[in-house]
C-alpha positions in Angstrom: 90.3 92.4 74.5 93.4 94.5 75.2 96.0 91.8 74.5 99.0 94.1 75.2 98.1 94.7 78.8 97.3 91.1 79.4 100.8 90.1 78.0 102.4 92.8 80.2 100.8 91.4 83.4 101.7 87.8 82.6 105.3 89.0 81.9 105.5 90.7 85.3 104.1 87.5 87.0 106.9 85.5 85.3 109.5 87.9 86.7 108.1 87.5 90.2 108.0 83.7 89.8 111.7 83.7 88.9 112.4 85.7 92.1 110.3 83.2 94.1 112.4 80.3 92.8 115.4 81.7 94.6 114.2 80.2 97.9 114.4 76.6 96.7 117.7 77.4 95.0 119.1 78.6 98.4 117.7 75.6 100.1 119.5 73.3 97.5 122.8 75.1 98.2 122.3 74.7 102.0 121.6 71.0 101.7 124.0 70.5 98.8 121.3 69.1 96.5 122.0 68.8 92.8 118.4 69.0 91.8 118.5 72.7 92.8 119.8 73.6 89.4 116.4 72.8 87.9 115.0 75.8 89.8 117.8 78.1 88.6 117.2 76.9 85.0 113.5 77.5 85.3 114.0 80.9 86.8 116.2 81.9 83.8 113.4 80.8 81.4 110.9 82.8 83.4 113.1 85.9 83.2 113.6 85.4 79.4 109.9 84.9 78.7 108.8 87.7 81.0 111.2 90.1 79.4 109.8 89.2 75.9 106.3 89.9 77.1 107.1 93.2 78.8 109.6 94.7 76.4 106.9 96.9 74.8 104.7 99.1 77.0 101.0 98.8 76.1 99.9 101.7 73.9 96.2 101.3 74.8 95.5 101.9 78.5 92.0 100.5 78.4 91.6 97.9 81.2 88.1 96.6 82.0 86.8 93.8 84.1 87.3 91.4 81.1 91.1 92.2 81.0 91.2 91.7 84.8 89.6 88.3 84.8 91.5 87.0 81.8 94.8 88.4 83.1 94.3 86.6 86.4 93.2 83.3 84.8 96.0 83.2 82.3 98.6 84.3 84.9 97.7 81.4 87.2 97.8 78.9 84.3 101.3 80.2 83.2 102.5 80.4 86.8 101.5 76.7 87.3 103.0 75.5 84.0 106.4 77.2 84.7 106.2 76.1 88.4 105.9 72.5 87.3 109.1 72.5 85.2 111.5 71.9 88.2 109.7 68.7 89.1 110.1 67.4 85.6 113.7 68.6 85.0 114.7 67.5 88.5 113.3 64.0 87.8 111.0 64.0 90.8 107.9 63.6 88.7 108.1 62.2 85.2 104.5 62.6 84.0 103.9 66.3 82.8 100.2 66.1 83.9 101.2 64.8 87.3 103.7 67.7 87.6 101.1 70.2 86.6 98.5 68.7 89.0 101.0 68.9 91.9 102.0 72.5 91.1 98.4 73.7 90.6 97.5 72.0 93.9 100.3 74.0 95.5 99.5 77.5 94.0 95.8 77.1 94.6 96.5 76.0 98.2 94.6 72.8 97.7 97.2 70.3 99.0 96.0 67.3 97.0 99.0 65.3 95.9 99.9 62.5 93.4 103.1 61.6 95.3 103.0 58.4 97.3 106.1 59.1 99.4 107.0 62.8 100.0 109.8 62.0 102.5 112.1 60.9 99.7 112.0 64.2 97.9 115.0 66.6 98.1 114.6 69.4 100.5 114.5 72.1 97.8 111.5 70.3 96.2 109.7 70.1 99.5 110.4 73.8 100.1 109.0 74.7 96.7 105.9 72.7 97.2 105.2 74.5 100.5 106.2 77.9 99.3 103.8 77.7 96.4 101.1 77.6 99.1 102.3 80.8 100.6 102.5 82.5 97.2 99.1 81.4 96.2 97.4 82.0 99.6 97.1 85.8 99.4 97.4 85.8 95.6 100.3 86.5 93.3 98.4 89.3 91.6 97.7 90.9 95.0 101.4 90.8 95.6 102.0 92.3 92.1 99.5 95.1 92.9 101.7 96.2 95.7 104.3 97.3 93.2 102.7 97.9 89.8 101.3 101.2 88.5 97.7 101.2 87.2 96.9 100.8 83.5 94.0 103.1 83.3 91.1 103.7 85.7 90.0 100.8 87.8 92.7 98.4 86.6 93.9 97.5 90.1 90.4 96.8 91.4 89.6 94.7 88.4 92.6 92.5 89.1 91.8 92.3 92.8 88.2 91.4 92.2 89.2 88.6 89.9 91.7 87.0 92.3 90.4 87.8 95.8 88.0 85.2 97.3 84.4 86.2 98.4 81.2 87.7 97.1 82.6 91.3 97.2 85.9 93.1 97.5 86.4 96.4 99.3 89.3 98.7 99.9 90.8 98.9 103.3 92.8 102.0 102.4 92.1 104.8 99.9 93.9 103.0 97.1 93.9 99.4 96.0 97.7 99.5 95.9 97.9 100.5 99.6 95.2 97.9 100.4 97.3 95.2 98.8 100.3 96.3 100.9 98.2 96.2 104.1 97.0 92.7 103.3 100.5 91.4 102.8 101.8 93.1 105.9 99.2 91.2 108.0 99.9 88.0 106.0 103.7 88.2 106.6 103.2 89.2 110.3 101.0 86.2 111.1 103.3 83.8 109.1 106.3 85.1 111.1 104.4 84.8 114.4 103.6 81.1 113.7 107.2 80.4 112.7 108.3 81.8 116.1 105.8 79.8 118.1 106.6 76.6 116.2 110.3 77.1 116.8 109.6 77.6 120.5 107.9 74.2 120.4 111.1 72.5 119.3 110.2 72.1 115.7 113.2 72.1 113.3 113.6 75.3 111.2 113.0 73.6 107.8 109.8 71.9 109.2 108.7 75.2 110.7 109.1 77.1 107.5 107.3 74.6 105.3 104.5 74.0 107.9 104.0 77.8 108.3 103.9 78.4 104.6 101.2 75.7 104.3 99.2 77.0 107.2 99.4 80.7 106.1 98.2 79.8 102.6 95.7 77.2 104.0 97.4 74.7 101.7 98.2 71.5 103.4 101.3 70.0 101.6 103.1 68.1 104.4 106.8 67.1 104.4 106.0 63.9 106.2 103.9 61.0 104.9 101.6 61.2 108.0 101.2 65.0 107.5 101.4 66.5 111.0 100.5 63.3 112.9 104.0 62.7 114.2 104.5 66.1 115.8 103.9 67.0 119.4 100.4 68.1 120.7 101.8 71.6 121.2 102.8 71.8 117.5 99.3 70.6 116.5 97.6 73.1 118.8 99.6 76.0 117.4 98.8 74.9 113.8 95.1 74.6 114.7 95.0 78.1 116.0 96.7 79.6 113.0 94.7 77.6 110.5 91.6 79.2 112.1 93.2 82.7 112.1 94.1 82.5 108.4 90.5 81.6 107.7 89.2 84.8 109.1 88.4 87.8 106.9 91.6 90.0 106.9 89.4 93.0 107.2 88.8 92.0 110.8 92.5 92.0 111.5 92.7 95.5 109.9 90.0 96.8 112.1 91.8 95.4 115.1 95.0 97.1 114.0 93.0 100.4 113.8 91.7 99.7 117.4 88.1 99.3 116.1 87.6 96.2 118.2 83.8 96.4 118.4 83.5 96.6 114.6 85.8 93.6 114.2 83.9 91.4 116.5 80.5 92.5 115.1 81.3 91.1 111.7 78.5 88.6 111.1 80.6 86.3 108.9 83.4 86.0 111.4 81.0 85.3 114.3 79.2 82.6 112.2 82.6 81.1 111.1 83.8 80.8 114.7 80.4 79.5 115.8 80.4 76.8 113.2 83.9 75.7 114.3 83.0 75.6 118.0 79.7 73.7 117.4 81.2 71.1 115.1 84.3 70.6 117.2 82.2 69.9 120.3 79.9 67.5 118.5 82.7 65.5 116.8 84.7 65.4 120.0 81.8 63.6 121.8 81.3 61.4 118.7 84.9 60.1 118.5 85.8 60.2 122.2 85.9 56.4 122.4 88.4 56.1 119.6 91.1 57.9 121.5 92.8 57.4 124.9 91.4 60.5 126.5 88.8 63.2 126.0 91.6 65.8 125.6 93.1 63.8 122.7 89.8 63.5 121.0 89.2 67.2 121.4 92.6 68.0 119.9 92.1 65.8 116.9 88.5 67.1 116.4 89.5 70.8 116.6 92.5 70.2 114.3 90.4 68.4 111.6 87.5 70.9 111.8 89.9 73.8 111.5 91.8 72.1 108.7 88.7 71.3 106.7 86.7 74.5 107.1 89.7 76.6 106.3 90.5 74.2 103.4 94.1 73.7 104.7 94.0 69.9 104.4 96.6 69.0 107.1 95.8 65.9 109.1 96.8 64.5 112.5 94.8 61.3 112.3 93.0 59.2 109.7 89.5 60.8 109.9 88.4 58.4 107.2 88.0 55.9 110.1 85.7 58.2 112.1 82.0 57.4 112.6 79.8 58.3 109.6 78.2 61.3 111.2 81.6 62.9 111.9 82.7 62.2 108.3 79.5 63.7 107.0 80.1 66.9 109.0 83.6 67.2 107.6 82.3 66.8 104.0 79.7 69.6 104.7 82.4 71.8 106.1 84.3 71.3 102.8 81.5 73.3 101.1 81.1 75.9 103.7 84.8 77.0 103.6 86.4 79.9 105.4 85.6 83.7 105.4 85.7 85.9 102.3 88.8 87.9 102.2 90.9 85.2 103.8 93.3 82.7 102.4 90.8 79.9 102.7 88.7 78.3 100.0 85.2 76.8 99.8 82.0 78.6 99.0 82.6 81.0 101.9 80.6 81.6 105.1 79.5 85.0 103.8 77.7 83.5 100.9 75.8 81.1 103.1 74.9 84.0 105.4 73.5 85.9 102.4 71.7 82.9 101.2 70.0 82.3 104.5 69.0 85.9 104.8 67.6 85.7 101.2 65.5 82.7 102.1 64.2 84.4 105.3 63.3 87.4 103.3 61.4 85.3 100.7 59.5 83.5 103.4 58.5 86.8 105.0 57.4 88.1 101.6 55.1 85.1 101.1 53.5 85.9 104.4 53.4 89.6 103.9 53.3 90.3 100.2 53.0 94.1 100.6 56.0 94.4 103.0 59.3 95.9 101.9 62.3 94.3 103.7 65.9 95.0 102.9 68.7 92.6 103.4 71.4 93.8 105.8 74.8 92.5 106.8 77.0 94.1 109.5 74.5 96.9 109.8 74.7 97.8 106.1 72.2 97.2 103.4 73.2 94.5 100.9 73.2 95.7 97.4 71.1 93.8 94.9 74.2 93.2 92.8 75.9 91.3 95.7 72.8 89.1 96.2 72.5 88.4 92.5 76.2 87.6 92.2 75.9 85.2 95.1 73.0 83.3 93.6 74.7 83.1 90.2 77.9 81.9 91.8 76.0 79.0 93.5 74.3 78.0 90.3 77.6 78.0 88.4 79.3 76.1 91.3 76.6 73.3 91.3 76.9 72.9 87.5 80.7 72.8 87.5 80.7 70.4 90.5 78.1 68.0 88.9 79.9 68.0 85.5 83.2 67.3 87.1 81.8 64.3 89.1 80.3 63.0 85.8 83.6 63.3 83.9 85.8 61.6 86.5 83.2 58.9 86.9 84.6 57.3 83.7 87.5 56.1 85.9 85.0 53.7 87.6 85.8 54.5 91.2 83.1 54.6 93.9 80.8 57.5 94.3 82.2 58.7 97.7 85.7 58.8 96.2 84.6 60.7 93.1 82.3 63.1 95.0 84.9 64.0 97.7 87.7 64.2 95.1 85.8 67.0 93.3 84.7 68.5 96.6 88.3 68.6 97.9 89.7 70.1 94.6 86.9 72.6 93.8 87.0 73.8 97.4 90.8 73.7 97.5 91.0 71.4 100.5 93.2 68.4 99.7 92.1 65.1 101.2 88.7 63.6 100.6 87.3 60.2 101.7 87.8 56.6 100.8 90.5 56.3 98.0 91.4 59.9 98.3 91.4 60.0 102.1 94.1 61.6 104.3 96.4 58.5 104.1 95.8 58.1 100.3 96.5 60.4 97.3 95.2 61.3 93.8 97.7 59.2 91.8 94.9 56.6 91.2 93.1 58.8 88.6 93.7 58.8 84.9 95.4 61.7 83.1 92.0 62.9 81.9 90.5 62.9 85.3 93.6 64.7 86.7 93.1 67.4 84.1 89.5 67.8 85.2 90.5 68.1 88.9 93.3 70.5 87.9 90.7 72.8 86.3 88.6 72.4 89.4 91.5 73.6 91.6 92.1 76.7 89.5 88.4 77.4 89.1 87.8 77.0 92.9 90.7 79.3 93.8 89.7 82.0 91.3 85.9 81.8 92.2 84.9 80.1 88.9 84.3 83.0 86.6 87.8 84.0 85.5 88.3 80.4 84.3 84.9 80.1 82.8 85.3 83.3 80.8 88.2 81.7 78.9 85.6 79.5 77.2 83.4 82.4 76.1 84.0 83.5 72.5 83.3 87.2 73.0 86.1 87.3 75.6 88.7 87.2 72.9 87.3 90.0 70.6 89.7 92.9 70.1 88.6 96.4 70.7 
């Protein structure tokens, strides 16, 4: 392990976090809130610690996959710990584990909360909660890659692979640094476009910013106790559209920018993703139509919740915990499917399910025709064996982590649906589950031990499991 480079990266992340905290500081000044000083204090601590970690340039430029994964995992842990300090210092949350849970939920774009009444929070705290979604949506290390110089061959790609969601990571431009810049340009443009459309709908500026940050990062922290239920149908429709857009693989947007429209719309994952949304929305609409005043209202709520769950955003316009069992079941299944690879969404990812289905079809064909040779293809390209192997290993690790987490939080003696959907919502970075953790409830019911398990699940889910799991492997920490 090259500890010097890992320390250097963590130090740079702390410097960026200090800069990010200026937004809630400005918010506190605008609204004349005393609790804003907690962000200024924390920013100073971040600058100090970051300077201590980066004061010496690494002598050894060796930077392998191991350094990439460990740097990302530790950076997210440190980012979350420091990000939780304003909640504690400002007196908004008194329990350190609760503060950590809330912050991790923000950065991992989960949206699960331990707060029972968010409307009493100062504006600067609400801004920070939502802004953590935007920071974590594309990835803080991806943002860092836009500015930092490489530490040896392949260092940028090793960092991007560790933080970017999906079974494989490819460059949109000749260098990883330029790819990171393109990703953030698309991210910022879509965020800005949503802000404009929400303002045109009469939404207040503060509400617009926090809602757009949550939508862009597919996070889900609301600034109202009823999430987005109290806003106009126009606002809800705009948010629905942008949740779905941010769940699409950003490579498709890049292809559209390059005027390669045919290639963009031929992406199998994107077509499957949109097909799933369309099919489940239609089914749920007909299933819940009697619960609402009109078919149009039922369609709006169905489309919103399908978009919110499959993209793992977690916003709500209605209490879907009261929907018929088949509709609730569909939403739980969508929790696992998730959005596209290369998007800001969580979950297992549509691409992995596409690869899995193709693998099953190939295996069935081989059983019928043992001598045949059949290659797996996606978007017209042959799938490398390494991608298929990695997908299978990921699913095995996912099932094991999921099962063990359900077992551990079971000691709190809540019902199975609550425990199962609590783990599903945190490991898939969604937010609300069912029953005691439904859209009108929160996660404050769990013990500190269970919250730590769910906090780990949020981090593991956002970082695709392996960066977090590697921290528990002894060989990871061996020096070169």
